[in-house]
C-alpha positions in Angstrom: 156.5 98.2 37.4 159.5 97.5 35.1 160.8 100.9 35.6 160.3 100.9 39.4 160.8 97.3 40.5 161.3 98.5 44.2 157.7 99.6 44.4 155.7 97.2 46.4 152.4 99.1 47.0 150.2 100.7 44.3 147.2 102.8 45.7 144.2 103.8 43.4 141.5 106.0 44.5 139.1 105.1 41.4 136.2 103.0 40.3 137.8 100.4 38.1 135.7 97.7 36.6 138.7 95.5 35.8 140.9 95.7 38.9 141.5 91.9 39.0 142.9 92.2 35.3 145.2 95.0 36.7 146.3 92.8 39.7 147.1 90.0 37.1 148.9 92.3 34.8 151.1 93.7 37.5 151.8 90.2 38.7 152.9 89.2 35.3 155.2 92.1 34.6 156.8 92.0 37.9 156.9 88.2 38.3 155.7 88.7 41.8 152.6 87.8 43.9 150.1 90.6 43.6 147.2 91.0 45.9 144.1 92.9 45.4 142.4 94.7 48.2 139.0 96.2 47.6 136.6 98.1 49.8 133.0 99.3 48.6 133.2 102.0 51.3 132.8 105.7 49.7 133.5 108.6 52.0 131.5 110.8 49.4 128.7 109.4 47.5 129.3 108.7 43.9 126.8 110.1 41.5 126.6 109.5 37.8 125.2 112.2 35.4 124.2 111.2 31.9 123.2 113.0 29.0 122.1 112.3 25.5 124.0 114.1 22.5 121.8 115.6 19.9 124.5 116.3 17.5 126.2 113.8 15.0 129.0 116.2 14.1 132.2 116.1 16.1 132.4 120.1 16.7 128.7 120.1 17.7 128.9 117.3 20.1 132.0 118.7 21.7 130.2 122.0 22.2 127.3 120.1 23.7 129.7 118.3 26.1 131.4 121.4 27.2 128.3 123.3 27.7 126.6 120.4 29.7 129.7 120.2 31.9 129.8 123.9 32.5 126.1 123.7 33.5 126.6 121.0 35.8 129.7 122.7 37.7 128.1 126.1 37.8 124.6 124.9 39.1 125.9 122.3 41.6 128.5 124.4 43.2 128.3 122.3 46.4 129.6 119.2 44.5 133.0 118.2 43.0 133.2 116.5 39.6 135.5 113.9 37.9 134.9 113.8 34.3 136.3 111.1 32.1 137.1 112.4 28.5 137.4 110.4 25.2 140.9 111.9 24.3 143.8 113.8 25.7 143.1 116.5 23.0 139.7 116.9 24.2 140.7 117.1 27.8 143.0 120.2 26.9 140.1 121.8 25.1 137.6 121.2 27.9 140.3 122.6 30.4 140.8 125.6 28.5 137.0 126.1 27.9 136.2 125.7 31.7 139.0 128.0 32.9 138.0 130.7 30.4 134.5 130.4 31.9 136.0 131.0 35.4 135.9 127.4 36.7 138.8 126.2 38.7 139.8 122.8 36.8 142.6 120.5 36.4 143.4 117.9 33.8 145.4 114.8 34.4 146.4 112.2 32.2 149.3 109.5 32.1 151.7 112.0 30.4 151.1 115.2 32.2 149.2 117.3 34.8 147.8 120.8 33.8 149.6 123.9 34.9 
């Protein structure tokens, strides 16, 4: 907001647990009244998939995560997936892994969009 003071509207398509804090933060850094507009409407049903890791070593649990995600996207081909990862570095690793397995995938973060 400090870099783009002319922006008057920020739209997010996401599930955010702290949207009121985001509103307050934007209002504080812009010194402008900021309103929050929310909706529970979902055009596509949101489904959560959880799994328990069996490994305690980083290389092993990263492999478990990659294989679990690959299994989801290759067995549920009629669905789309949004995966949140714990680091940008692992997002890059996961993207490369999925693409090598023939999965069409993208990785987005605050600094870049995958090519």
